[in-house]
C-alpha positions as CSV (number, residue, x, y, z in Angstrom):
1,X,-30.6,55.9,-2.3
2,X,-29.0,56.7,-5.8
3,X,-29.1,53.0,-6.6
4,X,-32.8,52.7,-5.7
5,X,-33.9,55.6,-7.7
6,X,-32.0,54.3,-10.7
7,X,-33.9,50.9,-10.2
8,X,-37.0,52.8,-9.9
9,X,-36.5,54.6,-13.3
10,X,-35.8,51.2,-14.8
11,X,-39.1,49.8,-13.5
12,X,-40.8,52.7,-15.1
13,X,-39.0,52.1,-18.5
14,X,-40.3,48.5,-18.4
15,X,-44.0,49.8,-18.4
16,X,-44.6,49.0,-14.8
17,X,-46.5,52.3,-14.6
18,X,-49.2,50.4,-16.3
19,X,-49.8,48.4,-13.2
20,X,-49.6,50.8,-10.2
21,X,-49.4,47.8,-7.7
22,X,-45.7,47.0,-8.7
23,X,-44.7,50.7,-8.6
24,X,-46.3,51.3,-5.3
25,X,-44.4,48.4,-3.8
26,X,-41.0,49.5,-4.9
27,X,-41.9,53.3,-3.9
28,X,-42.9,52.1,-0.3
29,X,-39.9,50.0,-0.1
30,X,-37.4,52.8,-1.2
31,X,-39.0,55.3,1.3
32,X,-38.6,52.8,4.1
33,X,-35.1,51.7,3.2
34,X,-32.1,53.0,5.2
35,X,-29.4,55.2,3.6
36,X,-25.8,53.9,3.2
37,X,-23.0,55.0,5.5
38,X,-25.4,56.2,8.2
39,X,-23.7,58.4,10.7
40,X,-24.0,57.3,14.6
41,X,-23.7,59.8,17.3
42,X,-21.5,58.5,20.1
43,X,-22.7,59.5,23.5
44,X,-21.3,62.8,25.1
45,X,-19.9,60.8,28.0
46,X,-18.0,58.3,25.8
47,X,-16.5,61.3,23.8
48,X,-15.2,62.9,27.0
49,X,-13.2,59.9,28.0
50,X,-9.5,60.7,28.1
51,X,-6.7,58.2,28.4
52,X,-4.1,60.9,29.4
53,X,-3.7,61.4,33.1
54,X,-1.5,63.7,35.0
55,X,1.8,61.7,35.5
56,X,3.2,61.3,38.9
57,X,6.8,60.9,37.8
58,X,9.1,63.9,37.1
59,X,9.2,64.0,33.4
60,X,12.2,65.4,31.6
61,X,11.4,68.6,29.7
62,X,14.0,68.1,26.9
63,X,14.8,65.4,24.6
64,X,18.2,63.9,25.5
65,X,21.2,64.6,23.2
66,X,22.0,61.6,20.9
67,X,24.6,59.4,22.6
68,X,26.8,59.6,19.6
69,X,27.4,63.3,20.3
70,X,28.6,62.7,23.8
71,X,32.0,62.0,25.0
72,X,31.6,58.6,26.7
73,X,34.1,57.7,29.4
74,X,36.3,54.6,28.4
75,X,35.5,52.8,31.7
76,X,31.9,52.8,30.7
77,X,32.4,51.5,27.2
78,X,34.6,48.9,28.6
79,X,31.9,47.5,31.0
80,X,28.7,48.3,29.4
81,X,27.2,47.6,25.9
82,X,25.9,50.3,23.5
83,X,22.3,49.4,24.3
84,X,22.8,49.8,28.1
85,X,24.6,53.1,27.6
86,X,22.0,54.4,25.2
87,X,19.1,53.4,27.5
88,X,20.9,55.3,30.4
89,X,21.4,58.3,28.2
90,X,17.7,58.3,27.1
91,X,16.4,58.4,30.8
92,X,19.0,60.6,32.1
93,X,21.1,58.5,34.4
94,X,24.3,58.2,32.4
95,X,26.2,60.3,34.9
96,X,24.8,58.1,37.8
97,X,26.3,55.1,35.9
98,X,29.7,56.9,35.6
99,X,29.5,57.6,39.4
100,X,28.9,53.9,40.1
101,X,31.7,52.7,38.0
102,X,34.1,55.2,39.8
103,X,32.6,54.2,43.3
104,X,33.4,50.6,42.7
105,X,36.9,51.3,41.4
106,X,37.6,53.5,44.6
107,X,36.2,50.7,46.8
108,X,38.4,48.2,45.0
109,X,41.5,50.3,45.6
110,X,40.6,51.2,49.1
111,X,37.9,49.0,50.6
112,X,37.2,51.4,53.6
113,X,33.7,51.9,55.1
114,X,33.3,55.3,53.4
115,X,33.8,53.9,49.9
116,X,31.7,50.9,50.6
117,X,28.8,53.1,51.6
118,X,29.2,55.3,48.6
119,X,29.1,52.3,46.3
120,X,25.9,51.0,48.0
121,X,24.2,54.4,47.9
122,X,25.1,54.9,44.3
123,X,23.9,51.5,43.4
124,X,20.5,52.2,45.2
125,X,20.0,55.5,43.3
126,X,20.7,53.8,40.0
127,X,18.3,51.0,40.7
128,X,15.7,53.6,41.8
129,X,16.3,55.4,38.3
130,X,16.0,52.1,36.6
131,X,12.7,51.4,38.3
132,X,11.5,55.0,37.5
133,X,12.3,54.6,33.8
134,X,10.4,51.3,33.8
135,X,7.4,52.9,35.4
136,X,7.5,55.9,32.9
137,X,7.5,53.5,30.0
138,X,4.6,51.6,31.5
139,X,2.7,54.9,32.3
140,X,2.9,55.8,28.6
141,X,2.3,52.3,27.3
142,X,-1.0,52.3,29.4
143,X,-2.2,55.4,27.8
144,X,-1.7,53.8,24.4
145,X,-3.4,50.7,25.5
146,X,-6.4,52.6,26.9
147,X,-6.7,54.8,23.7
148,X,-6.6,51.3,21.7
149,X,-9.3,49.9,23.8
150,X,-11.4,53.1,23.4
151,X,-11.2,53.0,19.6
152,X,-12.0,49.2,19.7
153,X,-15.1,49.8,21.9
154,X,-16.4,52.4,19.5
155,X,-15.8,50.0,16.6
156,X,-17.7,47.3,18.4
157,X,-20.5,49.6,19.1
158,X,-20.8,50.5,15.3
159,X,-20.4,46.8,14.6
160,X,-23.4,46.0,16.9
161,X,-25.5,48.6,15.1
162,X,-24.6,47.2,11.7
163,X,-25.5,43.8,12.7
164,X,-29.0,45.0,13.9
165,X,-29.5,46.7,10.7
166,X,-28.5,43.7,8.7
167,X,-30.8,41.6,10.5
168,X,-33.7,43.9,9.9
169,X,-32.8,44.1,6.1
170,X,-32.5,40.2,5.8
171,X,-36.0,39.8,7.6
172,X,-37.3,42.4,5.1
173,X,-35.8,40.5,2.3
174,X,-37.3,37.3,3.3
175,X,-40.8,38.9,3.9
176,X,-40.8,40.7,0.6
177,X,-39.9,37.5,-1.3
178,X,-42.5,35.3,0.4
179,X,-45.4,38.0,-0.1
180,X,-44.3,38.7,-3.6
181,X,-44.1,35.0,-4.6
182,X,-47.6,34.4,-3.1
183,X,-49.1,37.5,-4.7
184,X,-47.4,36.8,-8.1
185,X,-48.8,33.2,-8.0
186,X,-52.3,34.4,-7.2
187,X,-52.4,37.1,-9.9
188,X,-50.9,34.7,-12.5
189,X,-53.6,32.1,-11.9
190,X,-56.3,34.8,-12.3
191,X,-57.2,35.1,-16.0
192,X,-58.6,38.7,-15.5
193,X,-55.3,40.0,-13.9
194,X,-53.6,40.4,-17.2
195,X,-49.8,40.9,-16.6
196,X,-50.1,42.0,-13.0
197,X,-48.5,38.9,-11.7
198,X,-45.5,39.6,-14.0
199,X,-45.2,43.2,-12.6
200,X,-45.5,42.1,-9.1
201,X,-42.7,39.5,-9.7
202,X,-40.6,42.3,-11.3
203,X,-41.2,44.6,-8.5
204,X,-40.5,41.9,-5.9
205,X,-37.2,41.1,-7.5
206,X,-36.1,44.6,-7.7
207,X,-37.0,45.1,-4.1
208,X,-35.0,42.0,-3.0
209,X,-32.1,43.1,-5.2
210,X,-32.0,46.6,-3.5
211,X,-32.0,44.9,-0.2
212,X,-29.3,42.7,-1.1
213,X,-27.2,45.8,-2.0
214,X,-28.1,47.4,1.1
215,X,-27.1,44.4,3.2
216,X,-23.6,44.3,1.2
217,X,-23.1,48.0,1.6
218,X,-24.4,48.1,5.1
219,X,-22.0,50.5,7.1
220,X,-22.1,53.0,10.0
221,X,-19.8,55.9,10.6
222,X,-19.0,58.2,13.5
223,X,-16.9,61.1,14.3
224,X,-13.9,60.3,16.6
225,X,-12.0,62.9,18.5
226,X,-8.3,62.2,19.0
227,X,-6.5,65.5,20.0
228,X,-3.5,63.6,21.3
229,X,-2.7,62.0,18.0
230,X,0.3,59.6,18.4
231,X,-0.1,58.3,14.9
232,X,0.5,61.8,13.5
233,X,3.9,62.2,15.7
234,X,5.0,58.7,14.4
235,X,4.2,59.3,10.8
236,X,5.8,62.8,10.5
237,X,8.6,62.3,13.0
238,X,8.7,65.8,14.2
239,X,9.3,66.7,18.0
240,X,6.5,65.2,20.0
241,X,4.6,66.9,22.7
242,X,2.8,63.7,23.5
243,X,5.6,61.1,24.1
244,X,7.7,61.5,27.2
245,X,11.0,63.0,25.9
246,X,13.0,59.9,26.9
247,X,10.7,57.6,25.2
248,X,10.6,59.7,22.1
249,X,14.3,59.9,21.9
250,X,14.6,56.1,22.1
251,X,11.8,55.6,19.5
252,X,13.4,58.0,17.0
253,X,17.2,57.4,17.7
254,X,19.1,56.3,14.6
255,X,22.6,55.0,15.1
256,X,25.0,56.8,12.6
257,X,27.4,53.8,12.8
258,X,24.6,51.6,11.4
259,X,23.0,53.8,8.7
260,X,21.0,50.8,7.3
261,X,19.3,50.0,10.6
262,X,15.9,51.6,11.0
263,X,15.0,53.5,14.1
264,X,11.9,52.1,16.0
265,X,9.8,54.8,14.5
266,X,10.7,54.0,11.0
267,X,10.1,50.3,11.7
268,X,6.6,51.0,12.9
269,X,5.9,53.1,9.8
270,X,7.3,50.3,7.4
271,X,5.0,47.9,9.4
272,X,2.0,50.0,8.6
273,X,3.0,50.3,4.8
274,X,3.8,46.5,4.6
275,X,0.4,45.4,6.0
276,X,-1.5,48.0,3.9
277,X,-2.6,49.8,6.8
278,X,-1.7,53.2,5.2
279,X,-2.7,53.9,1.6
280,X,0.7,55.1,0.3
281,X,0.2,53.9,-3.3
282,X,-2.7,56.1,-4.2
283,X,-2.2,60.0,-3.8
284,X,-5.9,60.7,-3.5
285,X,-6.4,57.9,-0.9
286,X,-3.4,59.0,1.1
287,X,-4.7,62.6,1.2
288,X,-8.1,61.3,2.5
289,X,-6.2,59.0,5.1
290,X,-4.2,61.9,6.3
291,X,-7.1,64.1,6.8
292,X,-8.8,61.2,8.7
293,X,-6.1,59.8,10.7
294,X,-3.6,62.5,11.4
295,X,-5.9,65.2,12.5
296,X,-7.5,66.1,15.8
297,X,-10.7,64.3,14.7
298,X,-12.0,62.2,11.8
299,X,-15.0,60.3,10.5
300,X,-14.6,56.6,10.7
301,X,-16.3,53.4,9.7
302,X,-16.0,50.1,11.5
303,X,-13.0,48.8,9.5
304,X,-11.2,52.2,9.7
305,X,-11.6,52.2,13.6
306,X,-10.2,48.6,13.9
307,X,-7.3,49.6,11.7
308,X,-6.5,52.7,13.9
309,X,-6.7,50.5,17.1
310,X,-4.3,48.1,15.6
311,X,-1.8,50.9,14.7
312,X,-2.0,52.0,18.3
313,X,-1.3,48.4,19.4
314,X,1.8,48.3,17.1
315,X,3.2,51.5,18.7
316,X,2.3,50.2,22.2
317,X,4.4,47.0,21.6
318,X,7.5,49.0,20.2
319,X,7.3,51.3,23.4
320,X,7.4,48.2,25.7
321,X,10.2,46.8,23.9
322,X,12.3,49.7,25.4
323,X,12.2,47.6,28.6
324,X,14.4,45.0,27.0
325,X,17.2,47.3,27.1
326,X,16.4,48.3,30.6
327,X,16.6,44.7,31.4
328,X,20.1,44.3,29.7
329,X,21.4,47.2,31.7
330,X,20.2,45.4,34.9
331,X,21.8,42.3,33.9
332,X,25.1,43.9,33.1
333,X,25.0,45.6,36.4
334,X,24.7,42.3,38.2
335,X,27.6,40.9,36.1
336,X,30.0,43.8,37.0
337,X,31.6,41.9,40.0
338,X,35.0,42.8,38.8
339,X,34.4,46.6,38.9
């Protein structure tokens, strides 16, 4: 509305006050125009939607110790790669992997029924642990996907509101232009009308200009609740109460033997910076971004919501990548026929 009042002052300065018709037209338009950045209230039901459900698996209470701090048996190192050992450590079945190696070695030395059954039993337990780890990853990834879809749904809702408003403004601009053109022509052809036609033309032009600005600046905003803020955990890197400890360990693990290799968490951050999803170059904008994205709630426009959804999508992709190391471990287990 500040733009409208400045234009109205300009109209007064060009002596439109001498012809009330033009002034009344602009005043009526300004009173009926919508404000920029209109806040939209999301329904209470939509605000209560939660993507976090009680997990059915037995979650580990503590983050695993880094694998580089453990004394790994030489037999494990000889038969499995670092990625397989690290994923086993992350999900708490490194000891079971050690038992399997020993059980196969015992059976190889003495292929009696007891050793054979112990090897089979250990293999089945390990397979169950690998499947459970896969489900744990999928469970958390589904929460991320649900939150991404929830944010996108809110963004689509705002986008629809913006399109409706844009349509109304466009129709109004067309109507004002048509009426103003006809009125200006009629008044100009009337010798007794003086400069009324000119004033109507000026008023109509200003009204159309304001409508054009409103169309360009058409935006809706809404408050979004996000108490389980995964973005905050990724950005600051502190111990997370949202990520499962095993997944958080894997996301944040940095191999001391490869100091130049980024952790998955660091790769996500660099991706956000590289695609300008985070305003790191401007201190003021970064402070605003932090208050908006990294708190329990924030006020968002449509573009901000789509950006937040994309950030969730990127985290989900990296979480799913953990399954690649589970697959590597499974393949190495199948290839260990010589154990």
